[in-house]
gemmi code that builds the backbone of each chain (N, CA, C; Angstrom):
import gemmi

chains = {
    "A": [
        ("ASP", (31.860, -29.382, -6.230), (31.887, -28.432, -7.209), (33.206, -28.533, -7.469)),
        ("GLY", (33.577, -30.103, -7.629), (34.545, -30.761, -8.538), (36.224, -29.948, -8.462)),
        ("GLY", (36.557, -29.840, -9.738), (38.070, -29.413, -9.801), (38.054, -27.752, -10.349)),
        ("ILE", (37.265, -27.426, -10.025), (37.307, -25.930, -10.088), (37.158, -24.894, -9.046)),
        ("THR", (38.052, -23.945, -9.156), (37.966, -23.016, -7.507), (37.741, -21.986, -8.384)),
        ("GLN", (36.842, -21.301, -7.583), (36.614, -19.775, -7.864), (37.259, -18.737, -6.580)),
        ("SER", (37.475, -17.555, -6.846), (37.970, -16.671, -5.739), (37.764, -15.360, -6.157)),
        ("PRO", (37.578, -14.433, -5.231), (37.294, -15.045, -3.760), (35.624, -15.105, -3.892)),
        ("LYS", (35.317, -15.431, -2.458), (34.216, -16.054, -2.287), (33.198, -15.126, -2.285)),
        ("TYR", (33.590, -14.015, -1.951), (32.449, -12.725, -2.074), (33.565, -11.439, -2.140)),
        ("LEU", (33.060, -10.369, -2.899), (33.925, -9.546, -3.227), (32.915, -8.318, -3.384)),
        ("PHE", (33.552, -7.198, -3.026), (32.828, -5.607, -2.519), (33.707, -4.986, -3.248)),
        ("ARG", (33.025, -4.171, -4.125), (33.596, -3.503, -4.791), (32.962, -2.024, -5.278)),
        ("LYS", (33.454, -1.035, -4.923), (33.159, 0.710, -5.489), (32.924, 1.202, -6.779)),
        ("GLU", (31.579, 2.004, -6.667), (31.207, 1.926, -8.181), (32.369, 2.667, -8.793)),
        ("GLY", (33.033, 2.426, -10.250), (33.893, 3.066, -11.101), (35.149, 2.287, -10.802)),
        ("GLN", (34.992, 1.149, -10.153), (36.197, 0.122, -10.297), (36.472, -1.119, -10.873)),
        ("ASN", (37.416, -1.358, -11.452), (37.105, -2.656, -12.027), (37.729, -3.747, -11.067)),
        ("VAL", (37.185, -4.896, -11.418), (37.722, -5.773, -10.500), (37.254, -7.074, -11.217)),
        ("THR", (38.956, -8.085, -10.913), (38.804, -9.136, -11.734), (38.229, -10.513, -10.676)),
        ("LEU", (37.580, -11.196, -11.608), (37.349, -12.779, -10.691), (38.162, -13.846, -11.049)),
        ("SER", (38.688, -14.735, -10.129), (39.303, -15.801, -10.886), (38.753, -17.070, -10.834)),
        ("CYS", (38.837, -17.900, -12.008), (38.580, -19.246, -11.945), (39.397, -19.856, -12.501)),
        ("GLU", (40.393, -21.043, -12.102), (40.770, -22.042, -12.195), (40.451, -23.303, -11.946)),
        ("GLN", (40.654, -24.498, -13.365), (40.239, -25.266, -13.249), (41.508, -26.499, -13.356)),
        ("ASN", (41.575, -27.949, -12.890), (42.595, -28.773, -12.899), (42.032, -30.200, -13.231)),
        ("LEU", (41.033, -29.353, -14.012), (40.096, -31.210, -14.682), (40.334, -31.377, -16.368)),
        ("ASN", (41.330, -30.572, -16.499), (42.111, -30.658, -18.611), (40.780, -30.213, -18.863)),
        ("HIS", (39.746, -29.600, -19.179), (38.755, -29.262, -19.763), (39.264, -28.279, -20.787)),
        ("ASP", (39.058, -28.165, -22.224), (39.174, -27.246, -23.127), (38.382, -26.224, -23.025)),
        ("ALA", (36.883, -26.489, -22.608), (36.287, -25.483, -22.562), (35.703, -24.442, -21.158)),
        ("MET", (35.623, -23.342, -21.258), (35.699, -22.908, -19.674), (34.439, -21.753, -20.506)),
        ("TYR", (33.219, -21.630, -19.055), (32.309, -20.626, -19.222), (32.199, -19.452, -17.997)),
        ("TRP", (31.669, -18.540, -18.497), (31.462, -17.663, -17.081), (29.684, -17.036, -17.391)),
        ("TYR", (29.332, -17.296, -16.290), (27.804, -17.200, -16.143), (27.157, -15.680, -15.203)),
        ("ARG", (26.324, -15.243, -15.162), (25.595, -14.296, -14.038), (24.478, -14.736, -13.508)),
        ("GLN", (24.544, -14.829, -12.465), (23.181, -15.457, -11.808), (22.319, -14.095, -11.334)),
        ("ASP", (20.917, -13.891, -11.442), (20.558, -12.995, -11.065), (18.982, -13.753, -10.289)),
        ("PRO", (18.556, -13.288, -9.055), (17.307, -13.780, -8.660), (16.256, -14.167, -9.448)),
        ("GLY", (15.657, -15.000, -10.142), (14.536, -15.413, -10.827), (14.970, -15.182, -12.273)),
        ("GLN", (16.214, -14.855, -12.455), (16.509, -15.185, -14.302), (17.460, -16.147, -14.611)),
        ("GLY", (17.673, -17.037, -13.913), (18.672, -17.874, -14.091), (19.507, -17.593, -14.181)),
        ("LEU", (20.502, -18.318, -15.200), (22.413, -18.145, -15.538), (22.153, -17.594, -17.208)),
        ("ARG", (22.874, -16.549, -17.245), (23.103, -15.650, -18.372), (24.537, -15.658, -18.451)),
        ("LEU", (24.627, -16.279, -19.918), (26.129, -16.711, -20.435), (26.653, -15.194, -20.742)),
        ("ILE", (28.123, -14.837, -20.116), (29.160, -13.862, -20.435), (29.826, -14.027, -21.378)),
        ("TYR", (30.776, -14.945, -21.260), (31.436, -15.283, -22.270), (31.892, -16.427, -21.859)),
        ("TYR", (32.715, -17.172, -23.223), (33.008, -18.556, -23.307), (34.366, -18.666, -24.160)),
        ("SER", (34.897, -19.862, -23.558), (36.438, -20.402, -24.599), (36.398, -21.259, -24.588)),
        ("GLN", (36.468, -22.167, -25.855), (36.585, -23.342, -26.240), (38.119, -23.660, -26.217)),
        ("ILE", (38.945, -23.202, -26.706), (40.085, -23.142, -26.841), (41.014, -22.077, -26.017)),
        ("VAL", (42.293, -22.424, -25.834), (43.379, -21.292, -25.385), (43.882, -20.208, -26.508)),
        ("ASN", (43.823, -19.005, -25.891), (43.486, -17.903, -26.708), (42.762, -17.783, -27.511)),
        ("ASP", (41.760, -18.203, -27.114), (40.460, -17.826, -28.040), (39.080, -17.541, -27.159)),
        ("PHE", (38.341, -16.720, -27.044), (37.138, -16.653, -26.396), (35.998, -16.021, -27.460)),
        ("GLN", (34.659, -16.020, -27.056), (33.392, -15.796, -27.739), (32.531, -14.971, -26.568)),
        ("LYS", (31.969, -14.095, -26.911), (31.073, -13.359, -26.120), (29.798, -14.248, -25.802)),
        ("GLY", (29.133, -13.806, -25.179), (27.664, -14.649, -24.413), (26.740, -13.581, -25.097)),
        ("ASP", (25.565, -13.980, -24.202), (24.393, -13.147, -24.523), (24.456, -11.587, -23.962)),
        ("ILE", (25.420, -11.517, -22.433), (25.736, -10.223, -21.898), (26.683, -9.989, -21.826)),
        ("ALA", (27.581, -9.681, -22.357), (29.150, -9.812, -22.794), (29.569, -7.680, -22.278)),
        ("GLU", (28.373, -7.175, -22.452), (28.814, -5.610, -22.376), (29.234, -5.325, -20.863)),
        ("GLY", (30.394, -4.622, -20.819), (30.888, -4.223, -19.732), (32.098, -5.572, -18.917)),
        ("TYR", (32.012, -6.417, -19.750), (32.930, -7.561, -18.787), (34.109, -8.062, -19.824)),
        ("SER", (35.007, -8.614, -19.838), (35.994, -8.846, -20.336), (37.052, -9.856, -20.041)),
        ("VAL", (37.390, -10.870, -20.778), (37.911, -12.259, -20.065), (39.380, -12.554, -20.883)),
        ("SER", (40.211, -13.121, -20.876), (41.554, -13.607, -21.308), (41.589, -15.106, -20.608)),
        ("ARG", (42.233, -15.595, -21.679), (42.372, -17.390, -21.795), (44.260, -17.719, -22.062)),
        ("GLU", (44.714, -17.306, -21.241), (46.453, -17.415, -21.848), (46.703, -18.823, -21.162)),
        ("LYS", (46.088, -19.304, -20.533), (46.469, -20.725, -20.207), (44.978, -21.676, -20.116)),
        ("LYS", (45.271, -22.666, -19.993), (44.019, -23.775, -20.660), (43.414, -24.006, -19.121)),
        ("GLU", (43.982, -23.777, -18.078), (43.720, -23.852, -16.681), (42.942, -23.034, -16.203)),
        ("SER", (43.299, -21.754, -16.564), (42.657, -20.266, -16.203), (41.887, -19.536, -17.202)),
        ("PHE", (40.796, -18.807, -16.815), (39.671, -18.112, -17.487), (39.115, -16.945, -16.265)),
        ("PRO", (40.036, -15.608, -15.934), (39.349, -14.846, -15.590), (38.840, -13.809, -16.019)),
        ("LEU", (37.575, -13.247, -15.522), (36.321, -12.527, -15.843), (36.917, -11.028, -14.863)),
        ("THR", (37.036, -10.017, -15.884), (36.995, -8.630, -15.310), (35.762, -7.672, -15.248)),
        ("VAL", (35.279, -7.740, -14.268), (34.252, -6.676, -14.599), (34.477, -4.996, -14.108)),
        ("THR", (34.168, -4.422, -15.507), (34.626, -3.043, -15.696), (33.481, -1.850, -15.120)),
        ("SER", (33.892, -0.646, -14.993), (33.077, 0.130, -14.799), (31.853, 0.019, -15.866)),
        ("ALA", (32.262, -0.274, -16.783), (31.295, 0.317, -17.684), (29.974, -0.890, -17.565)),
        ("GLN", (30.176, -1.321, -16.781), (28.674, -2.652, -16.121), (28.227, -2.168, -15.436)),
        ("LYS", (26.717, -1.545, -15.904), (25.657, -0.957, -15.240), (25.293, -1.486, -13.525)),
        ("ASN", (25.228, -2.994, -13.657), (24.378, -3.407, -12.617), (25.250, -4.610, -11.968)),
        ("PRO", (26.725, -4.389, -11.931), (27.440, -5.415, -11.816), (27.126, -6.377, -10.553)),
        ("THR", (26.211, -5.899, -9.630), (26.159, -6.848, -8.335), (25.402, -8.547, -8.896)),
        ("ALA", (25.766, -9.154, -8.461), (25.373, -10.712, -8.884), (26.133, -11.727, -8.600)),
        ("PHE", (25.692, -12.868, -8.691), (26.303, -14.046, -8.343), (27.212, -14.768, -9.546)),
        ("TYR", (28.376, -15.006, -9.597), (28.930, -15.232, -10.789), (29.861, -16.291, -10.614)),
        ("LEU", (29.089, -17.564, -11.708), (29.614, -18.935, -11.934), (30.417, -19.238, -12.676)),
        ("CYS", (31.528, -19.537, -12.792), (32.351, -20.331, -13.826), (32.124, -21.615, -14.018)),
        ("ALA", (32.289, -22.223, -15.049), (31.996, -23.627, -15.447), (33.007, -24.172, -16.708)),
        ("SER", (33.521, -25.616, -16.131), (33.951, -26.000, -17.827), (33.901, -27.253, -17.924)),
        ("LYS", (34.053, -27.482, -19.479), (33.537, -28.831, -20.121), (34.860, -29.589, -20.793)),
        ("ASN", (34.629, -31.155, -20.967), (35.307, -31.579, -21.347), (35.236, -31.568, -23.195)),
        ("SER", (35.848, -31.807, -24.034), (35.337, -31.846, -25.123), (34.103, -32.892, -25.930)),
        ("GLY", (33.272, -32.375, -26.728), (32.457, -32.956, -27.098), (30.941, -32.367, -26.903)),
        ("GLY", (29.975, -32.689, -27.686), (28.850, -31.944, -27.452), (27.777, -32.406, -26.065)),
        ("ASN", (28.217, -33.405, -26.123), (27.143, -34.014, -25.020), (27.528, -33.695, -23.545)),
        ("ASN", (28.825, -33.680, -23.665), (29.356, -33.757, -22.072), (29.237, -32.513, -21.137)),
        ("GLU", (28.664, -33.050, -20.274), (27.808, -32.166, -19.191), (29.004, -30.935, -18.692)),
        ("GLN", (29.013, -29.515, -18.117), (29.401, -28.783, -17.814), (29.680, -28.801, -16.221)),
        ("PHE", (30.774, -28.483, -15.626), (30.945, -28.124, -14.227), (31.294, -27.002, -13.791)),
        ("PHE", (30.861, -27.012, -12.536), (30.491, -25.480, -12.220), (31.347, -25.182, -10.673)),
        ("GLY", (31.968, -24.119, -10.778), (32.585, -23.743, -9.654), (31.792, -22.968, -8.860)),
        ("PRO", (32.075, -23.143, -6.990), (31.117, -22.851, -6.260), (31.076, -20.904, -6.376)),
        ("GLY", (31.373, -20.082, -7.112), (30.641, -19.127, -7.235), (31.377, -17.914, -6.365)),
        ("THR", (31.026, -16.518, -7.076), (31.854, -15.491, -6.058), (30.567, -14.679, -6.239)),
        ("ARG", (30.302, -14.121, -4.937), (29.314, -12.744, -5.022), (30.084, -11.447, -4.940)),
        ("LEU", (29.496, -10.799, -5.924), (30.285, -9.533, -6.188), (28.946, -8.380, -5.989)),
        ("THR", (29.528, -6.907, -5.031), (28.152, -6.349, -4.708), (29.314, -4.965, -4.844)),
        ("VAL", (28.532, -4.223, -5.254), (29.192, -2.842, -5.718), (28.453, -1.910, -4.626)),
        ("LEU", (29.014, -1.346, -3.970), (28.733, -0.558, -2.959), (28.381, 1.018, -3.382)),
    ],
    "B": [
        ("ALA", (17.692, -21.334, -33.457), (17.439, -21.237, -31.567), (17.196, -22.317, -30.679)),
        ("GLN", (17.091, -22.316, -29.190), (16.798, -22.910, -28.883), (16.403, -22.215, -27.190)),
        ("SER", (15.210, -22.848, -26.476), (15.186, -22.293, -25.240), (14.929, -23.485, -24.102)),
        ("VAL", (14.319, -23.200, -23.165), (13.979, -24.129, -21.909), (13.255, -23.199, -21.505)),
        ("ALA", (11.996, -23.619, -20.758), (11.141, -23.269, -20.108), (10.773, -23.945, -18.804)),
        ("GLN", (11.162, -23.483, -17.428), (10.280, -24.154, -16.175), (9.329, -23.284, -15.629)),
        ("PRO", (8.253, -23.993, -15.941), (7.058, -23.334, -15.741), (6.450, -22.855, -14.544)),
        ("GLU", (7.045, -23.431, -13.422), (6.932, -23.255, -12.179), (8.321, -22.762, -11.154)),
        ("ASP", (8.044, -21.608, -10.706), (8.876, -20.808, -9.706), (9.139, -21.677, -8.711)),
        ("GLN", (8.192, -22.427, -8.214), (8.322, -22.750, -6.691), (7.348, -24.111, -6.791)),
        ("VAL", (7.980, -25.296, -5.850), (7.296, -26.600, -6.120), (7.081, -27.008, -4.759)),
        ("ASN", (6.176, -27.286, -4.186), (6.320, -27.606, -2.766), (5.960, -28.967, -2.649)),
        ("VAL", (6.345, -29.968, -1.641), (6.111, -31.208, -1.736), (5.972, -31.283, -0.061)),
        ("ALA", (5.252, -32.368, 0.224), (5.619, -33.136, 1.870), (6.639, -34.039, 1.785)),
        ("GLU", (7.524, -34.423, 2.687), (8.217, -35.036, 2.953), (7.992, -36.814, 2.921)),
        ("GLY", (8.764, -37.510, 1.753), (7.934, -38.908, 1.259), (7.344, -38.864, 0.338)),
        ("ASN", (6.582, -37.797, -0.324), (5.643, -37.724, -1.639), (6.807, -37.808, -2.523)),
        ("PRO", (5.943, -38.355, -3.818), (6.775, -38.120, -4.905), (6.693, -36.971, -5.648)),
        ("LEU", (7.866, -36.516, -6.038), (8.011, -35.109, -6.140), (8.453, -35.029, -8.381)),
        ("THR", (8.001, -33.800, -8.601), (8.077, -33.650, -10.041), (8.533, -32.392, -10.009)),
        ("VAL", (9.542, -31.834, -10.864), (9.675, -30.619, -11.616), (9.780, -30.418, -12.942)),
        ("LYS", (8.857, -29.616, -13.598), (9.025, -29.410, -14.730), (9.504, -28.998, -15.567)),
        ("CYS", (9.963, -29.198, -17.013), (10.678, -28.743, -17.753), (10.338, -28.833, -19.503)),
        ("THR", (10.400, -27.749, -20.161), (10.066, -28.212, -21.646), (10.963, -27.158, -22.484)),
        ("TYR", (11.057, -27.790, -23.708), (12.480, -27.245, -24.281), (11.595, -26.767, -26.010)),
        ("SER", (12.576, -26.212, -26.628), (12.296, -25.908, -27.702), (13.736, -25.843, -28.636)),
        ("VAL", (14.281, -26.785, -29.792), (15.217, -26.783, -30.243), (14.638, -27.235, -31.960)),
        ("SER", (15.836, -26.932, -32.667), (15.328, -26.913, -34.313), (15.439, -28.697, -34.388)),
        ("GLY", (16.881, -29.085, -33.866), (17.129, -30.355, -34.408), (16.696, -31.080, -32.936)),
        ("ASN", (17.359, -31.653, -32.562), (17.294, -33.075, -31.112), (18.328, -32.121, -30.357)),
        ("PRO", (17.583, -32.656, -29.067), (18.168, -32.291, -27.880), (19.038, -33.012, -27.050)),
        ("TYR", (20.129, -32.044, -26.308), (20.704, -32.274, -25.247), (19.931, -31.911, -24.175)),
        ("LEU", (19.758, -32.780, -23.033), (18.996, -32.278, -22.174), (19.733, -32.475, -20.410)),
        ("PHE", (19.792, -31.492, -19.678), (20.217, -31.741, -18.574), (19.769, -31.119, -17.331)),
        ("TRP", (20.055, -31.523, -15.907), (19.385, -31.384, -14.994), (20.593, -30.836, -13.939)),
        ("TYR", (20.415, -29.776, -13.244), (21.504, -29.675, -12.253), (20.924, -29.150, -11.037)),
        ("VAL", (21.325, -28.993, -10.001), (20.631, -28.495, -8.176), (21.645, -27.285, -8.041)),
        ("GLN", (21.004, -26.580, -7.662), (21.967, -25.730, -6.986), (21.424, -25.364, -5.330)),
        ("TYR", (22.462, -25.710, -4.502), (22.151, -25.448, -2.865), (22.752, -23.861, -2.809)),
        ("PRO", (22.018, -23.466, -1.653), (22.429, -21.651, -1.236), (23.849, -21.595, -1.939)),
        ("ASN", (23.928, -20.177, -2.067), (25.166, -19.430, -2.389), (26.658, -20.674, -2.838)),
        ("ARG", (26.084, -21.563, -3.740), (26.872, -22.698, -4.393), (26.631, -22.613, -5.293)),
        ("GLY", (27.676, -23.433, -6.546), (27.777, -23.449, -7.490), (26.638, -24.601, -8.314)),
        ("LEU", (26.514, -25.102, -9.341), (25.650, -26.066, -9.440), (26.039, -27.493, -9.920)),
        ("GLN", (25.385, -28.369, -9.441), (25.910, -29.531, -9.315), (25.298, -30.239, -10.531)),
        ("PHE", (25.612, -31.255, -11.163), (25.092, -32.161, -12.363), (24.376, -33.137, -11.671)),
        ("LEU", (22.957, -33.399, -12.050), (22.256, -34.491, -11.934), (22.203, -35.754, -12.768)),
        ("LEU", (21.753, -35.327, -14.314), (21.569, -36.022, -14.669), (21.606, -35.456, -16.478)),
        ("LYS", (21.592, -36.201, -17.382), (21.543, -35.952, -18.535), (21.012, -36.971, -19.763)),
        ("TYR", (20.153, -36.365, -20.646), (19.671, -37.336, -21.764), (20.573, -37.136, -23.008)),
        ("ILE", (20.886, -37.811, -23.692), (21.521, -37.677, -24.626), (20.997, -38.389, -25.907)),
        ("THR", (20.704, -39.634, -25.838), (19.679, -40.317, -26.799), (19.620, -41.914, -25.535)),
        ("GLY", (18.314, -42.354, -26.623), (18.799, -43.544, -26.289), (17.404, -43.956, -25.031)),
        ("ASP", (17.488, -44.663, -24.015), (16.161, -44.634, -22.952), (15.626, -43.585, -22.727)),
        ("ASN", (14.321, -43.315, -23.096), (13.762, -41.958, -22.597), (13.478, -41.910, -20.871)),
        ("LEU", (13.920, -42.455, -20.225), (14.190, -42.566, -18.795), (14.926, -42.335, -18.629)),
        ("VAL", (15.859, -41.513, -17.710), (17.316, -41.203, -17.205), (17.418, -41.592, -16.080)),
        ("LYS", (18.332, -41.861, -15.533), (18.544, -42.288, -14.014), (19.785, -41.227, -13.628)),
        ("GLY", (19.617, -40.743, -12.757), (20.402, -39.862, -12.094), (21.394, -39.869, -10.816)),
        ("SER", (21.643, -38.813, -10.514), (22.527, -38.874, -8.884), (21.445, -38.762, -7.916)),
        ("TYR", (21.401, -39.223, -6.456), (20.630, -38.705, -5.268), (19.240, -39.635, -5.408)),
        ("GLY", (19.193, -40.373, -6.268), (17.499, -41.253, -6.846), (16.699, -40.281, -7.723)),
        ("PHE", (16.844, -39.371, -8.055), (16.548, -38.684, -9.430), (16.262, -39.267, -10.428)),
        ("GLU", (15.484, -38.940, -11.243), (15.718, -39.527, -13.015), (14.600, -38.424, -13.349)),
        ("ALA", (14.804, -38.599, -14.838), (14.159, -37.429, -15.939), (13.414, -38.562, -16.812)),
        ("GLU", (12.087, -37.941, -17.666), (11.577, -38.783, -18.413), (11.624, -37.915, -20.058)),
        ("PHE", (12.693, -38.155, -20.816), (12.082, -37.414, -22.008), (11.387, -37.947, -22.973)),
        ("ASN", (10.470, -36.820, -23.196), (9.096, -37.149, -24.055), (9.345, -36.348, -24.901)),
        ("LYS", (9.659, -36.698, -26.114), (9.960, -35.715, -27.522), (8.673, -35.339, -27.961)),
        ("SER", (7.682, -35.976, -27.818), (6.103, -35.351, -28.228), (5.884, -34.611, -27.886)),
        ("GLN", (5.970, -34.009, -26.736), (5.524, -33.189, -25.672), (6.541, -32.110, -25.592)),
        ("THR", (7.880, -32.253, -25.975), (9.347, -31.658, -26.071), (9.344, -30.971, -24.414)),
        ("SER", (9.692, -32.154, -23.475), (9.512, -32.011, -22.197), (10.584, -32.940, -21.751)),
        ("PHE", (11.379, -32.656, -20.320), (12.018, -33.359, -19.785), (11.656, -33.048, -18.495)),
        ("HIS", (10.734, -33.954, -17.666), (10.361, -33.174, -16.228), (11.494, -34.380, -15.144)),
        ("LEU", (11.852, -33.422, -14.438), (12.633, -34.313, -13.435), (11.589, -34.958, -12.451)),
        ("LYS", (12.148, -36.299, -11.819), (10.971, -37.035, -10.796), (12.018, -37.506, -9.787)),
        ("LYS", (11.357, -37.742, -8.526), (11.892, -38.724, -7.786), (10.415, -39.517, -6.906)),
        ("PRO", (10.890, -40.570, -6.261), (9.705, -41.251, -5.549), (9.173, -40.894, -4.412)),
        ("SER", (10.364, -40.425, -3.629), (10.430, -40.140, -2.685), (11.481, -38.806, -1.928)),
        ("ALA", (10.277, -37.676, -1.753), (11.501, -36.338, -1.533), (12.030, -36.801, 0.017)),
        ("LEU", (12.621, -36.050, 0.040), (13.667, -35.878, 1.066), (13.839, -34.686, 1.740)),
        ("VAL", (14.336, -34.263, 2.810), (13.925, -32.778, 3.167), (15.109, -31.973, 2.698)),
        ("SER", (16.350, -32.688, 2.582), (17.191, -32.456, 2.251), (17.386, -32.010, 0.422)),
        ("ASP", (16.366, -32.189, -0.129), (16.374, -32.274, -1.438), (15.903, -30.965, -1.699)),
        ("SER", (15.602, -30.006, -0.939), (15.090, -28.626, -0.929), (16.384, -27.712, -1.483)),
        ("ALA", (16.003, -27.352, -2.700), (17.140, -26.342, -3.151), (16.473, -25.839, -4.591)),
        ("LEU", (17.249, -25.136, -5.649), (17.120, -24.566, -6.540), (17.402, -25.526, -7.901)),
        ("TYR", (16.489, -25.987, -8.362), (16.418, -26.988, -9.844), (16.712, -26.541, -11.577)),
        ("PHE", (17.953, -26.319, -11.764), (17.866, -26.026, -13.557), (17.885, -27.070, -14.534)),
        ("CYS", (16.757, -26.541, -15.405), (16.789, -27.497, -16.459), (17.454, -26.461, -17.460)),
        ("ALA", (18.418, -27.389, -18.341), (19.398, -26.874, -19.581), (19.420, -27.681, -20.740)),
        ("VAL", (19.328, -27.399, -21.984), (19.315, -27.548, -23.279), (20.550, -27.499, -24.206)),
        ("ARG", (20.731, -28.463, -24.971), (21.427, -27.934, -26.167), (21.099, -28.552, -27.572)),
        ("ASP", (21.086, -28.075, -28.173), (20.602, -28.253, -29.888), (21.695, -29.025, -30.728)),
        ("VAL", (21.836, -30.464, -30.742), (22.211, -31.110, -31.255), (22.848, -30.730, -32.603)),
        ("SER", (22.143, -30.033, -33.408), (22.194, -29.720, -34.720), (23.496, -28.040, -35.043)),
        ("SER", (23.532, -27.784, -33.594), (24.324, -26.530, -33.396), (25.438, -26.978, -33.963)),
        ("GLY", (26.472, -26.004, -34.028), (27.783, -26.445, -34.913), (28.253, -27.085, -33.850)),
        ("ALA", (29.690, -27.670, -34.408), (30.392, -28.278, -33.466), (31.191, -27.321, -32.628)),
        ("GLY", (31.411, -25.879, -33.194), (32.246, -25.069, -32.278), (31.184, -24.530, -31.307)),
        ("SER", (30.111, -24.656, -31.173), (28.892, -24.114, -30.024), (28.819, -25.063, -28.930)),
        ("TYR", (29.382, -25.091, -28.119), (28.795, -25.969, -26.707), (28.024, -25.244, -25.825)),
        ("GLN", (27.603, -24.073, -26.467), (26.689, -23.217, -25.536), (25.284, -24.076, -25.188)),
        ("LEU", (24.954, -23.928, -23.528), (23.799, -24.430, -23.098), (23.184, -22.918, -22.859)),
        ("THR", (21.214, -23.681, -22.864), (20.736, -22.679, -22.278), (19.920, -23.247, -21.313)),
        ("PHE", (19.953, -22.397, -20.119), (19.536, -22.952, -19.277), (17.882, -22.121, -18.664)),
        ("GLY", (17.236, -22.713, -17.993), (16.103, -22.531, -17.300), (15.981, -21.644, -16.369)),
        ("LYS", (14.994, -20.580, -16.131), (15.424, -19.872, -14.908), (15.154, -20.591, -13.360)),
        ("GLY", (15.083, -21.946, -13.605), (15.010, -22.284, -12.123), (13.930, -22.534, -11.309)),
        ("THR", (13.525, -23.487, -10.778), (12.686, -23.875, -9.954), (13.037, -24.129, -8.833)),
        ("LYS", (12.398, -23.655, -7.350), (12.931, -23.865, -6.151), (11.881, -25.043, -5.527)),
        ("LEU", (12.194, -25.965, -5.022), (11.759, -26.924, -4.456), (11.960, -26.700, -3.090)),
        ("SER", (10.921, -27.091, -2.262), (10.874, -27.311, -0.745), (10.050, -28.381, -0.611)),
        ("VAL", (10.736, -28.988, 0.484), (10.558, -30.598, 0.591), (9.917, -30.115, 2.375)),
        ("ILE", (8.488, -30.304, 2.557), (7.999, -30.055, 4.004), (8.520, -31.194, 4.818)),
        ("PRO", (8.596, -31.154, 6.134), (8.774, -31.737, 6.970), (7.539, -32.660, 7.584)),
    ],
}
model = gemmi.Model(1)
for chain_id, residues in chains.items():
    chain = gemmi.Chain(chain_id)
    for i, (resn, *xyz) in enumerate(residues, 1):
        res = gemmi.Residue()
        res.name, res.seqid = resn, gemmi.SeqId(i, " ")
        for name, pos in zip(("N", "CA", "C"), xyz):
            atom = gemmi.Atom()
            atom.name, atom.element = name, gemmi.Element(name[0])
            atom.pos, atom.b_iso = gemmi.Position(*pos), 0.0
            res.add_atom(atom)
        chain.add_residue(res)
    model.add_chain(chain)
structure = gemmi.Structure()
structure.add_model(model)
structure.setup_entities()
């Protein structure tokens, strides 16, 4: 899982609560990504950021928010507006250059009770 | 638009036999292609990538993949499977012609590989 850490590993939330997932990288990568993984659906992009203080919506951004105040940090907030938040969330980072691979963190499993 | 398909949800192979996990892609220009592996409750680990050059790409843990432009495929292979290779495998693609401001990868839905002792 390289130099990317995600915390917590497991997270439980009651319906109606916002929750923030942490993602930190020490790889000095410019770009960072958040994906959601559901069984049988592969990875779907939630948000991505190519530089500090800038981020773009991915394919399934509704109900999520992010910030990129520091190069090494890209936290994801799952809001109460997300209708089905129970999933495995993966953070990734990547060096500049279109042909470079993404490095992934170990993931956070979020369960809504 | 870019897309990738992994036609098999699951592949079963006996230990010691060769394995193939299939991937086909669709891009408007030329592709960058990647394979990742995921063990249960873990993040994805990079295996190999095709950028340009030799169509046969060698990667980690004895895996290799062959880029076939005419068939728009990038199948993952290994000559002799190990039980420890059992995992979920993802193919991903990026269209080279997509703008410099977009480094998005599109992932397949994954193929579960089971190596039977």
